[in-house]
N, C-alpha and C positions, 0 to 999 in steps of 0.2 A: 774802826775810825768812828767819831762819834760828828754826826751830819747836822747840819742844822733842817731842821723841815715845819718849823712854827713862824720864818720871820716872810711872811706876805707881802709886805710894801717893798721887800731887796730881792731882786733877783741876776742870776747869771742867766746870758739868755746864750754866748756862746762864747767862745775862747779859741785862739788861733794867735799863732805866728809871737808869741808873747804877748798878749795882750787880752784880755777880757772886757767884754761889751755888758755893761750892765745895769739895768732899771733899777732906782731908786725913788719907786712913788712914782711920781709921772719924769722923772729927770731920764735921761739917757748919759751914759757917761763911756767912755774907753779910759782904762787904765791900764799901765803895763804890770807884767806877773812873770816873775824866774821859771817860774815851775810850768808855764806853758811851752812846752818846747816844740810841738807839732806845729807845721805850718799852714795847715788849712783850714778853714772855716766850715761848720758843718750847715749854718743858715748865711748862707750870703747875702741875702734880702735884710735879715736885721739887723745888719751893720750900715745901712742906706739912714736909718733915724740915728743921729749923733747929735747930742745937743753940746758937750764939750769934749776934748779928748787931749791926755796930758802926754809930750811928746818929751822924751830922757835927749838930756842933751852929751854927746860926746866929751864936754869938759867936765861932767858929773853936773848930777840936779836935773833940771828941766823947764819947763811952761806948760801951763793950760791955752788951746788953742779952744776959744768958745765960735762955736758955731750957732747957736741960737740964743738968745739971749734968756738965763736964768735966774728965776728969782733969789737973791742970797740974804740971807740966809734961805735954805731952804731947809723942810723937811718928813722924817718918818718916822712910824709908828711901830713900834713892836707891842705885842700883846695891849694895856689899855695907857701905856705910854710914849712919851713925844719926847723926838733927837731935833736937834738942830744941827745941821749940815751946813758948812761951806768946801771950798774948792780951795786947799792948800797947796801949801808950797810943798814940791817930793811928793806929790801925785794922791795926798790923804784929802780925806773929803771930814774927818772929824770921830768917824763911831767904824770899828771893824765888825761889821757884821757875823762874823763866823763866832765872835764871842757868844752868841746869845746862847750857845747850848752850856755854857759856863754861867749866865745871867738866870736860863732856869735852872739848875743845881742852887744857886746861892738863892734865889727866890723859894725855891724847897724844903732848904735847909731851915731857911727862916722859919718860914710858916710855920713848919713840925713842932720847934720849938715852945713850951707854955710860956716862955718870958722873955722880957725883950734882951736883942742880943747885940753885944759891941763888936763893931767890924772897922779894921785897920785897912784903908786901899791905898799900897804903894804902889808910884807909878800910875797914878788914878788917871793923868789924861785929861780928858772932856767930860767923865763922871759917869759914864754906863751904868758901871756896873754901884757906882752909888747911887745913883737913881734908884734903881733896882731895888737895893738895901735898904733905902729910906722909905720907901715905898709899900715894901715888904715888911716895916713894923721896927727895925733896928734901926739902931744910932751909928752915923760914921764918923769915921775921921780922913779924910780925905787929901792926900799927899802925891805933890808935884812941883819938880823944881822948876817948871815954865810959870811964869804968870799969868800967860796968854791962854794954856789950858785950862788953867783952873777958875779964870774969870767966864771960860765959854763951859768949864762943869758949874759953874754958879746959873749961867743960865736955861741950861739944863732942868736944874735944880728948879727955877723959878716957874717954867714953862708947863713943868709937873706940878704946879702949885703944891711944894714939897718943901715949901721956905720955912716955914714955922716947926719943921722936923727937926732932930738934934742930929745937925752934921757941922762938924767946923773943918773950914777948907786951911790948909797950911802950904804955903810954897817954901819948899826946901829940898837940899838935898837928902833922899832916904836914906842912907846910913846915919846922916848926922841925926835925924830925927828919931829915929832909933834907940840910937846912942843914948839921946836926952831920955828918951819916954821910961827908959830902961832905968833911969835916975829918978824919974818921979816915982817910980813903982806904979805904974799906968799897965792893965792889961786889958786881953781882950776874945772873945767867945770865935772870931773868925778873922784872919790875916790873908790878905789876897794880892799877890802881885802880877804886874805883868811886865819886867823889865827889858829895857832896849839892849841892843848886843852892845852899843857903846851910845855914850851919852856925857852931859857935863851938868852938873850940878848947881845950884842956884849963884854960887859963888865960883863959877868954873871949876867944880870938882870934877876930877875924870873919873867916868863908868865903864869896864869893861868886864861884861858878863862870866868871861873866863875866871878872871881873876878877884871880881867881889863879889858872886852871889853866894858863894859856899858862906861867907861871912855874915851876909843879910842876912840869909836864914838860919845862922847859927844864933846871931844875935834876936832876933825874931824867937826864937822858942821861951828866951827871957820873959815875953809879954803877952807866951800864953796862959787864960785862965786856966782854973781850976777847973772849971768846965767847958774848956775847949773844943768847938766843934769840928773845923774846917778850917783846913793850908791849903791854899791854892795856888800855885805857878804855872803862869801860862807863858810861852816863848814862841817866836817866831825866827827864833837865832837857828840859822840852817846848822849851825858848831855843835849843838845840845841835841842828842836822843832824847827821847822821851826816858827810856833808862837812866841815861845818866839824872834825869831829874828824881826820878825815884829814888836812884840810890842817895842823891839829895837828904831826900824827905825820911828816908832808912837812916842816917848818920846824924841826923838833928835833930828834926822834929820827934821821931820816934823815939828815940834814947828818952824824952821827956813826957812822954803821952804814947802808950801801946795804941794802934790803933789800926785802921784799913788803909794801905796807901797802892791807887792804882793810877795809871799813867795811858793817855790814845792820843792818837793824829786828833785833830779838828778840822773841820771841812763842809763848802758848801759845795752841794748839787747844783749841777747847771740844767736848765728848764729844759725839757722838752729831749731831753736825749740824757744816755745812763755814765756821764763826765762828772767825778769830783773835783773840785778844786782844793788842793791839800795848804790847810793855811796856817802850820806850825803844830804843836805840840802842848798840852796840859797835863800836870804832874798835880795829882791831889793827895791829903794824908784825912781823912775822916774818922771819928770818934765811933768807935763800936757800936 
């Protein structure tokens, strides 16, 4: 498992009974997580300091219970970058800290090259990976079907003073955008994607990961440049194992260009206790 070890302003303080107690800089949150199936907390005293807790509804969804006033937005820092956070519906904050392992890899790959790289970030959400790529010297095309998420990504670019860097923000269905890019003859050196299990495009197009992911990855191979260096797929979908994602890369990307394929779980260690919270899987193709 690849475990986050350098995101110092995010910590999991305890885990029990389907919930994780988290510290985001100076904000303490409790959020549900289906991977936490044991009943008893390790550090009972730590649960007394909570700023907000997300309660699931038996009818689906849920709501935040605010126990103490929290500045909205609030901020966390990773390396020399700043990210803007908010309490969203369905328990989210606008950032997935387990992705720091992928951000570090992306940063290293970009900075290792002696040329500017073009990055395509699909299902790009609030833009953490886009910010990392921009700050590392790449140009970025950031695509997400939610205008609200794209606007949030623009905020993250602004607070990191990267607005003069080469980035295009696209509100669109990722599959449709990739097909248009193929027709335009555009290519990229790095392609990233973090597809949801289920979603809807900008015009209500239905996305299901089991039915659409192979088609999308296969189409993306037509966007690979002659000096392509990295294809990364991240998935939190419990229905897809890391081996399935490896197989997908072998059947698509590796047919276009031979490279090195690997995969692993990603996770976050709990502070002061030897537990690790699994947070999905990542598979990648890298140039040899």
